C-alpha angles and dihedrals in degrees: 000000000000125000138198112204115203122197084012099174105186095327103262092151092052098059100110104026098099087060085068099048089257114145119203094205096172137027135180128201130165101211115070095213091057093041091052094052089046091058092048091053093041104026091168094062120089107234119202107195112201150087113301088205090062109097092219094049092045093051090049092052097044089048093052094044091051088047090052092044090225115206097200136033115194120184137178106188112199113282100199095108091049107035126099086230089060135047098287090223112164089196093059106124093222085071087071095060086092086077099069087044090058093043090050091052090045092050097040100037099203119188091247140013134193124202114189130185145126117307091255088066089080090056101042126106129211127190114257111184087345098305124107112246129176110253090231093051089050092053088053091049093050100040109014093101091057106031143044103233124205116190117200147164116210140171115227092216087076093061101059092275111137090222137078104233123154119208142175107236118191116184123193122195118189108243094238092060119102095213122062118219102240134169116269117249116276115252118245094215121059123219115234138209087252088055092050104040108002090104094055119103119259115261129197120216123251106245108218100195102051131072119252093257091058091044091056090045087059096039111020094180096045097124096042090051090047093052092049090050092052091055085062097050137331085237095058088091130151110261115225122242138162119260103249091054091048092050090050093052092045084068097041115098125228112285094011136108122238089230087073092053113121091221116358102064126160111277137182127239090270091052097254117133117264117239115221150123120293089237087073128074084026131141119225119242118251099219100045132067112269121263117257115298108237132197090253096059103137099073128086085214094060126089121299098322107120118115114260093240130197129256108256102172137266136311128239089279095051097256119142120253133203132195130239097039093184145085117274118281120244089254092054088048091053089055093048088050085053092241115154120257087236096053099140099237105167115246096236093057114127106246094213090054094052090047091055096051103034090071089061093060130090115237106270094217090066090047089051092052088045093052090044084068089067103027101054097056130064120262133212113244120241 
């Protein structure tokens, strides 16, 4: 089975497809830095870096997809104009990037197609000939004569992914195919943060605004823990935070936000209290799936991305203390995203860059389960 991946980013979604005999033969990505990394991770895939709205680029992609006779097109157009984490601007021009996706499906006519986005995608309108039209209605209008179209909203936590992540999933099956592309069955047992990262060694944060002597006063085993973590993965590396945030999180229990601390609340550099949402400065819960991984996942002050920690006792004043007063490491994020430990991320990859793009991806274990719906059954030939 051959696949064209549109808006491929660095290929998070593709991580397990080769295990199923699925060959991503062609990929398109606009941003050169992402396209370059994609090619390092998946050297066998032909990467076409360029703007899909450019007629020359579009024609090259369609021509190559036709030559390869791709069976599946999967596309995740940018969601910043739609997502609740963005501006939710229905006039954002990026919302119109669904149009070349539909054109490509119409021109290539693959057996199947997958369009994936944020849940608000299904309720968003774009202007067609000057008139507002729901994107999902336009999909039906353009492709309904050739394809069976299934419009869904799922949560990846229901598919063995240790992360709550709601997504719009639109599945298209060409009408001459005997097998409809449908969602896999939901799992009864959720995979928790403990299941995903509970076996990893504890790790203290690097504190940027103190001298090494004070760092070791705070964390006497800092270097021993760091060395043990590196034996697990080069990406299990101490995140860097400032002291006042670290102290706050040391005294924040598992699953709680520091805003609810009776004493150690988040403070600014001048000592005044921080004002923020209770989804920030919050530790994850061990026995639930993680919250949605966002692009801004390296900060304690971002949403729901502090390690759950473990109770380690009380300080000299009798206040409780918890380990791992830090954001998740990149390796922990990879597990929360359901990426394989063996994912061939080049050693020279910039960690900050990976952190910024990994939150845009859909967990690849869900994509694997989705593709199993059409790879474990026989197909009629064209």
